[in-house]
N, C-alpha and C positions, 0 to 999 in steps of 0.2 A: 257153905253147905249147898250141895247140888244133888238133885235126883233126876234121873233120866229113865222114864218108863217106856216100854215097848211091848209089842206082841198083840196089840188089839186088832180088831178087824170086824168084818161082817160075818156072822155065822147063823145058821138056821137053828131054830129051837131044838133042843136036845143035843146040840153039838158041844164041842170043847175048844178051849183056848188056853194057852199058857202065857201069862204075862211075866215080864222080867223088869227089874228095876236095878240100875247101877247107881250106887250112892258114893259121894265123895265129900271131902272137906271136914270130916269128923272121924273119930275112932269107932268105926262101924260095929266092931265086935263088942263094944261096951253098951250098946243100946238095943232095947226092944224095938221092933219094927211093926208097922201096920200097913195094910192096904185100906184105902178109902175109895169111895166112889161118890159121884155127884150126877144125878139124873136131871134132865131138863126141868126147870121150875122147882127143884127140890134142894134142900140143904145137903151139904156134904156129910156123909156118914161113914163110920169105920165098918169094915166087913170082916177083917181077919187080923189077928195079932199073933206075934211070935216073940218069945223072949230072946235074950242075946245068945244063949247057948242052945237054942232049939229044943229045950226040954219041956216047954209049955206052949200050947197054942189055944186060942179062943176064936170063936166065930159068932157073927151075928146070926140070929135065928133064921133069917131069910136065906142064908147061904150054907148053913150047917149041913153036913153030909154030902155037899156038892162041890165045895171049894176046899182046896188044901194049900196052906201057906208053908213055904220052906225058905231056907236061906243058906248062903255059902259065904261064911265070914272071910275065907281066903280070897274071895272074889268081890268082896264088898257088895254083894248082891242079894236081893230078896225076890221070891217068885210067888206066883199065884196060879195054881192049876184049877181051872174052872170047868166042871163037867155038868152035864144035864142043864145046859143054859136055857133060860126062860126070857121071854120078851122084857119082863120087868128087871132083868139084869142089865139092860141097856143103860149105859152111863159112861162118863169119863172116869177112868180109874187112876188113882195116884198112890204112890208109896210115900211113907214119911215115918218119923219117929212118933212117940206117944204125945209129945208136946210140939207140934209143928210151928216153925217160925216162918219158913218160906216154902213154896210149893214148886214142883216141876211142872212141865206142860201137860202131863197126864197122857193116857192112851185111850182112844175111843173104842168102846166095845158096843156093837150093835147086834142085837139078836132079833132076827126078823126072817120070815119066809118070803 
């Protein structure tokens, strides 16, 4: 099982980023997927969830109405569109299944002026 996250960077408050995650080593279309994040000194938390057929999404309250999760089963990929970014969104972002076994390297998102 492997996850490769990309798309992070430095952005000003109010800006946008789109994260991508390429998954391999399992039948991607059978699994719900999540985006997680870990800020310095804090535990990793999930921020967005999508079921295997993209018929249901859920978001943490802290990102609701600002972030949008989507997926492309044909590409074994999951995405996170992040709008209206805030400094408190600064973290390393990871994708994974609902029951993670191993983690990718993540992608750093820094929101700062």
